C-alpha positions in Angstrom: 0.0 0.0 0.0 1.6 3.4 -1.1 1.5 6.6 0.9 -1.4 8.0 -1.2 -3.5 5.0 -0.3 -2.6 5.3 3.4 -3.6 8.9 3.5 -6.6 8.5 1.3 -9.3 8.6 4.0 -9.9 9.5 7.6 -10.0 5.7 8.5 -6.5 5.3 7.0 -5.2 8.1 9.1 -6.7 6.5 12.2 -5.0 3.3 11.2 -1.6 5.0 11.0 -2.2 6.7 14.3 -3.2 3.4 16.0 0.0 1.7 14.6 2.2 4.4 15.9 0.4 4.4 19.3 1.0 0.7 19.7 4.7 1.5 19.7 4.3 4.6 21.8 2.2 2.7 24.5 5.0 0.1 25.0 6.3 1.7 28.2 2.8 2.1 29.6 2.0 -1.6 29.0 5.2 -2.5 30.8 3.8 -0.5 33.8 0.4 -2.2 33.5 2.1 -5.6 33.5 4.1 -4.6 36.6 0.8 -3.5 38.2 -0.8 -6.8 37.5 2.1 -8.6 39.0 1.9 -6.5 42.2 -1.8 -7.1 42.5 -1.3 -10.9 42.1 1.5 -10.8 44.7 -0.6 -8.9 47.1 -3.4 -11.4 46.7 -1.0 -14.3 47.3 0.3 -12.6 50.5 -3.3 -12.2 51.7 -4.0 -15.9 51.1 -0.7 -16.7 52.8 -1.7 -14.5 55.8 -5.0 -16.4 56.0 -3.4 -19.8 56.0 -0.6 -18.9 58.4 -3.2 -17.3 60.7 -5.3 -20.4 60.6 -2.2 -22.5 61.5 -1.3 -20.1 64.3 -4.8 -20.3 65.7 -4.6 -24.1 65.8 -1.1 -23.9 67.4 -2.3 -21.5 70.0 -5.2 -23.8 70.9 -2.9 -26.8 71.3 -0.3 -24.9 73.3 -3.0 -23.4 75.7 -1.5 -23.6 79.2 -5.0 -23.6 80.8 -7.0 -26.1 78.8 -5.4 -29.4 78.0 -7.1 -30.5 74.8 -5.2 -33.8 74.8 -6.8 -34.9 78.1 -10.2 -35.2 76.5 -12.4 -37.9 78.1 -15.6 -39.6 77.0 -18.2 -41.2 79.2 -20.7 -44.0 78.5 -23.6 -45.4 80.6 -25.2 -48.8 80.8 -28.7 -47.5 80.3 -29.2 -44.0 78.8 -32.9 -44.0 79.6 -32.0 -43.8 83.3 -28.9 -41.6 83.3 -26.6 -39.9 80.8 -23.0 -38.8 81.4 -20.3 -36.6 79.9 -16.7 -36.2 80.9 -14.2 -33.3 80.8 -10.4 -33.3 80.8 -10.1 -33.6 84.6 -12.2 -36.7 84.8 -10.5 -39.8 86.1 -10.5 -42.9 84.0 -12.5 -45.9 85.2 -15.9 -47.3 86.1 -18.5 -46.1 88.6 -21.6 -47.9 89.9 -24.7 -45.7 90.5 -28.2 -46.3 91.8 -30.8 -43.5 91.8 -33.3 -43.4 94.7 -35.2 -40.3 93.7 -35.1 -37.3 91.4 -34.9 -33.7 92.4 -38.2 -31.8 92.3 -39.3 -28.2 92.9 -40.9 -27.1 96.1 -44.7 -26.7 95.5 -47.3 -25.4 98.0 -51.0 -25.2 97.5 -53.9 -23.5 99.2 -57.0 -25.2 100.3 -59.7 -25.6 97.7 -62.2 -22.8 97.5 -65.6 -22.4 95.9 -65.2 -19.7 93.3 -68.4 -17.8 94.1 -67.9 -17.5 97.8 -66.1 -14.6 99.5 -63.9 -16.4 102.0 -61.5 -13.4 102.3 -64.0 -10.6 102.9 -63.1 -10.6 106.6 -59.6 -9.1 105.8 -60.4 -5.4 106.2 -56.9 -4.0 105.7 -54.2 -4.6 103.2 -52.2 -7.8 104.0 -48.4 -7.9 103.7 -46.5 -11.2 103.9 -43.0 -12.4 103.1 -41.8 -15.3 100.9 -38.2 -16.4 101.5 -36.4 -17.9 98.5 -33.0 -19.5 97.9 -30.4 -17.1 96.4 -27.0 -18.9 96.7 -23.8 -17.1 96.0 -20.2 -18.4 95.7 -19.4 -17.0 99.2 -22.7 -18.3 100.7 -24.4 -21.3 99.1 -27.1 -21.1 101.7 -27.9 -17.4 101.1 -31.6 -16.6 101.1 -33.8 -13.5 100.3 -37.0 -12.3 101.8 -39.4 -10.7 99.3 -42.4 -8.7 100.5 -45.9 -9.1 98.9 -48.9 -6.9 99.6 -52.5 -7.7 98.7 -55.1 -5.0 99.1 -58.2 -5.4 101.2 -60.2 -4.4 98.1 -58.9 -7.3 96.1 -59.5 -9.7 99.0 -63.2 -8.5 99.1 -63.8 -10.1 95.7 -65.2 -13.5 95.2 -62.7 -16.3 95.9 -61.6 -17.0 92.3 -60.9 -13.3 91.6 -59.3 -12.9 95.1 -56.9 -15.9 94.4 -56.0 -14.4 91.0 -55.2 -11.1 92.7 -53.0 -12.8 95.3 -51.2 -14.7 92.5 -50.6 -11.5 90.5 -49.2 -9.7 93.6 -46.7 -12.6 94.2 -45.7 -12.7 90.5 -45.3 -8.9 90.3 -43.1 -8.9 93.4 -40.9 -11.7 91.9 -40.6 -9.9 88.6 -39.6 -6.7 90.4 -36.9 -8.6 92.4 -35.5 -10.2 89.3 -35.5 -6.9 87.4 -33.6 -5.3 90.3 -31.2 -8.2 90.4 -32.2 -8.9 94.0 -32.6 -12.6 92.9 -31.9 -14.5 89.8 -34.6 -15.5 87.4 -34.1 -19.1 88.3 -34.7 -18.3 92.0 -38.2 -16.9 91.8 -41.5 -18.5 92.8 -44.3 -18.6 90.3 -47.9 -18.3 91.5 -51.0 -19.5 89.6 -54.6 -20.4 90.1 -55.8 -23.9 89.1 -59.3 -25.3 88.7 -59.5 -28.9 89.8 -63.2 -29.1 89.0 -65.8 -26.7 87.8 -66.3 -23.9 90.4 -63.5 -25.0 92.6 -60.0 -23.3 92.6 -56.7 -23.3 94.5 -53.7 -21.1 94.7 -50.4 -22.9 93.7 -46.9 -21.6 94.5 -44.0 -23.4 92.8 -40.2 -22.7 92.9 -38.6 -22.3 89.5 -35.6 -24.4 90.6 -35.6 -27.8 92.2 -34.0 -28.8 95.5 -33.9 -28.0 99.1 -31.7 -24.9 98.5 -34.6 -23.3 96.6 -37.4 -24.2 99.1 -39.9 -21.6 100.1 -40.3 -20.2 103.7 -42.9 -17.8 104.8 -43.6 -14.9 107.2 -47.3 -14.5 107.4 -49.2 -11.2 107.4 -50.6 -9.6 110.6 -54.0 -11.2 110.1 -52.5 -14.6 108.9 -53.6 -14.5 105.3 -51.2 -17.4 104.4 -52.4 -19.5 107.3 -56.0 -18.9 106.1 -55.1 -20.0 102.6 -53.4 -23.1 104.0 -50.2 -22.8 102.0 -48.1 -22.8 105.2 -49.6 -26.0 106.6 -46.8 -28.2 107.8 -48.5 -31.3 106.3 -48.8 -32.8 102.8 -51.8 -31.5 100.9 -54.6 -34.0 100.9 -58.2 -33.8 99.6 -59.3 -30.1 99.7 -56.7 -29.1 102.4 -53.6 -27.0 101.6 -50.0 -27.7 102.4 -46.9 -29.0 100.6 -46.9 -31.4 97.7 -43.4 -32.8 98.4 -41.9 -33.1 101.9 -39.5 -30.2 102.4 -37.6 -31.6 105.3 -35.0 -29.8 107.4 -31.8 -30.4 105.5 -30.4 -31.5 102.1 -30.3 -35.1 103.3 -33.8 -35.2 104.8 -35.6 -33.2 102.1 -37.5 -35.1 99.5 -36.9 -32.1 97.1 -33.4 -33.3 96.5 -32.2 -36.0 94.3 -30.6 -38.9 96.0 -28.1 -41.3 94.4 -25.6 -43.8 95.6 -22.2 -43.7 93.8 -19.7 -46.4 94.5 -21.3 -47.1 97.9 -21.7 -43.4 99.0 -24.9 -41.5 99.2 -25.1 -38.1 97.4 -27.9 -35.5 97.7 -28.2 -32.7 95.2 -30.7 -29.9 94.4 -30.7 -30.7 90.7 -30.9 -33.8 88.5 -28.0 -32.3 86.6 -25.1 -33.3 88.8 -21.7 -31.7 88.1 -19.8 -32.1 91.4 -20.2 -35.7 92.5 -17.5 -37.1 90.3 -14.6 -34.8 89.3 -14.9 -33.8 85.7 -18.1 -35.8 85.1 -21.6 -34.4 84.5 -24.4 -36.8 85.3 -28.0 -36.2 84.2 -30.5 -38.2 86.2 -33.5 -39.2 84.1 -35.3 -41.9 86.2 -35.1 -43.7 89.5 -33.7 -47.2 89.5 -32.8 -49.9 92.0 -30.6 -51.7 89.4 -27.0 -50.6 89.4 -26.0 -48.4 86.5 -22.4 -48.3 85.2 -20.7 -45.1 84.1 -17.5 -45.7 82.2 -14.9 -42.9 81.7 -12.2 -43.5 79.0 -9.7 -41.4 77.1 -11.5 -39.8 74.1 -9.0 -41.0 71.5 -11.2 -39.8 68.6 -11.7 -36.4 70.2 -7.9 -35.9 70.6 -7.3 -37.3 67.1 -9.7 -34.7 65.8 -7.9 -31.9 67.6 -4.5 -33.1 66.2 -5.8 -33.6 62.7 -7.2 -30.1 62.7 -3.7 -28.8 63.5 -2.0 -31.1 60.9 -4.5 -30.1 58.2 -3.7 -26.4 58.8 0.0 -27.2 58.8 -0.2 -29.1 55.5 -2.3 -26.4 53.8 0.2 -23.7 54.8 3.2 -25.9 53.8 1.7 -26.8 50.4 0.8 -23.2 49.6 4.2 -21.9 50.6 6.0 -24.7 48.5 3.9 -23.7 45.5 4.6 -20.0 45.8 8.2 -19.9 46.9 9.8 -22.7 44.8 10.4 -23.6 41.2 8.1 -26.2 39.6 10.3 -29.2 38.7 8.1 -30.0 35.7 7.5 -26.6 34.2 10.4 -24.8 35.7 8.1 -21.9 36.5 9.1 -19.8 39.4 6.6 -19.2 42.2 5.5 -15.6 42.8 7.5 -15.5 46.1 10.5 -17.5 44.9 12.8 -14.5 44.9 11.6 -13.3 48.4 14.0 -14.6 51.1 11.5 -13.5 53.7 9.0 -16.3 52.8 11.2 -18.8 51.1 12.7 -19.9 54.4 9.3 -20.6 56.1 9.0 -24.0 54.3 12.4 -25.1 55.7 11.4 -23.8 59.2 8.1 -25.6 59.2 9.7 -28.9 58.3 12.4 -28.4 60.8 9.9 -27.9 63.6 8.1 -31.1 62.6 11.2 -33.2 62.8 12.9 -31.6 65.8 13.2 -33.4 69.1 11.2 -31.9 72.0 13.4 -31.7 75.1 10.6 -30.5 77.5 8.8 -33.9 77.7 8.6 -35.9 80.8 9.2 -39.2 79.0 12.1 -39.3 76.5 10.5 -42.2 74.7 7.9 -39.6 73.4 10.2 -36.8 72.3 9.4 -36.8 68.5 6.1 -36.7 66.6 7.1 -40.1 65.1 6.9 -41.6 68.6 3.1 -41.0 68.6 2.5 -42.2 65.0 2.8 -38.8 63.2 4.9 -39.0 60.1 5.7 -36.8 57.1 5.3 -37.9 53.4 7.7 -37.1 50.6 6.2 -33.6 50.3 6.7 -32.9 54.0 2.9 -33.1 54.8 2.1 -34.6 58.2 -0.5 -37.2 59.1 -1.3 -39.8 61.8 0.2 -42.6 59.8 0.2 -45.1 62.7 -3.2 -44.9 64.4 -2.3 -47.7 66.9 0.8 -46.0 68.1 -1.2 -42.7 68.6 -4.0 -44.5 70.5 -1.5 -46.3 72.7 0.1 -43.0 73.7 -3.3 -41.4 74.5 -4.5 -44.3 76.5 -1.2 -44.8 78.4 -0.8 -41.1 79.3 -2.3 -38.2 77.3 0.5 -35.9 78.5 2.9 -37.9 76.2 1.0 -36.4 73.3 0.3 -33.0 74.8 3.9 -32.3 75.7 5.0 -32.8 72.1 2.8 -29.9 71.2 2.6 -27.7 74.3 6.0 -28.1 76.1 8.2 -25.0 76.1 9.8 -26.2 73.0 6.8 -28.2 71.7 5.8 -27.9 68.1 2.7 -25.9 68.7 4.4 -23.6 71.2 7.3 -22.8 68.8 5.0 -22.4 65.8 2.7 -20.0 67.7 5.6 -17.7 68.5 7.3 -18.1 65.1 4.1 -17.3 63.0 3.3 -14.3 65.2 6.1 -12.4 63.5 4.5 -12.9 60.1 0.7 -12.5 60.8 0.6 -9.9 63.5 -0.4 -6.3 62.7 2.8 -4.7 61.5 4.4 -8.1 60.9 6.3 -9.3 57.9 3.2 -9.9 55.7 1.7 -6.5 56.7 5.0 -4.8 55.8 5.2 -6.6 52.5 1.6 -5.6 51.6 2.2 -2.0 52.6 5.3 -1.9 50.4 3.3 -3.2 47.5 0.6 -0.6 48.2 3.3 2.1 48.0 4.5 0.7 44.7 1.0 0.5 43.3 0.3 4.1 44.3 3.5 5.2 42.5 2.6 3.0 39.4 -0.9 4.5 39.3 0.5 8.0 39.3 3.0 7.0 36.5 0.3 5.3 34.4 -2.0 8.4 34.8 0.9 10.6 33.6 1.6 8.2 30.8 -2.1 8.4 29.7 -1.8 12.2 29.5 1.3 12.0 27.4 -0.2 9.3 25.1 -3.3 11.4 24.7 -1.3 14.4 23.6 0.8 12.3 21.3 -2.2 10.7 19.7 -3.7 14.2 19.1 -0.4 15.4 17.7 -0.1 12.4 15.3 -3.7 12.8 14.2 -3.0 16.5 13.4 0.2 15.8 11.6 -1.3 13.0 9.4 -4.3 15.2 8.7 -2.0 18.0 7.6 -0.1 15.6 5.4 -3.3 14.4 3.9 -4.3 17.9 3.0 -0.9 18.6 1.5 -1.3 15.5 -0.6 -4.7 16.6 -1.8 -3.2 20.0 -2.8 -0.3 18.3 -4.6 -2.8 16.1 -6.5 -4.9 19.1 -7.4 -1.9 21.0 -8.7 -0.7 18.0 -10.7 -4.1 17.7 -12.3 -4.1 21.5 -13.2 -0.6 21.3 -14.8 -1.5 18.1 -16.7 -4.3 20.0 -18.4 -1.8 22.4 -20.1 0.5 19.6 -21.2 -2.3 17.9 -23.1 
């Protein structure tokens, strides 16, 4: 194509300008490629931060000096319809024999039965104030109690029996609500009052403690005119027929009260306020579901699967971080492609350090036969990834003494302890990864400014070329016109 053809139309001029601009834009494209590389590197560092943080979190958990996650226990029972059990790390291993004589129950008091349409309380001509004492144990005083005052107006007592009982119940519930709101008592310490109809036209007042057991029993101080005594709720006898009194014998102590559960564990009698018993066997929670004369067996064993789950969670996080680092910091042996962080000595050494920690001997163990991960069945494959390769060896270590496993991780030079401190330097705010990402941000800001400047230069250059080629096109048109004019004379 000759020059005349190239300058023959506006489209041709644009073509020439575009060709020139491809060449002119070369330096900008280099900057854009550099920008893409930095964005990719920043993304890789963010992913690395996430994976190393996940590993540090697992390491921190396993090196926790307070909670020993390797001493996990599990409990089983002979009949789960009668009792269930769960065990914590402090539970002792072994079997326990249990019988359950009775279950804990809430203190319940009832008034005598009243005919709804009668006015049995019309004789109370003044407001009646009485007290209900409830259990409100504290850490300092497990026997602590609170007296709550309840007042029922004479006007309410002048109503027919059903309405009067409802007003008494409302006054009690209101006083309890106020005490809970003021944090005088806990919500589980209140007494609930209600009115029940056993048969048409006959009603009773019922008072029931929210919590079971002797600790949460009710005691009363009657009003001046003995409203509670008239109701019969303070009768020191079990309610029978239409009479008021207690439903379950309150007794005078935890051992004599029928409100408490009673069980025999390994030959000893235990009495508790609740059917959820947490303090009879160290580290074991028992939930009593039914009474039984037949002996039940509670078996506490080392929770091998639970410990294995904890360790596998750590190993999975370790392997994921190691694999990602290997991919990003090394050269692919098949494609010879360099990882994005292959030239960064800050991150290239982490792979070596992780592998070194996994192979190192732990000196802070109590039994030198368990000083390496290999001793509890944890081994590395050809890529350095760890797994519980020998499950029998791992189980033996847990069942023999769980500290053999825990010390390999949480001793002063245990793997989890060392990794926790090591990784902190990378993932903490202001750590190595943060510094690297901040450095990239600075470079990206500088590149963005340079690219913006380059855009301005290229825009002006494109305008200049368009103008120059347009001028050249006009010059060619003029030359062609002059040539045509001169040719007319020659002919």
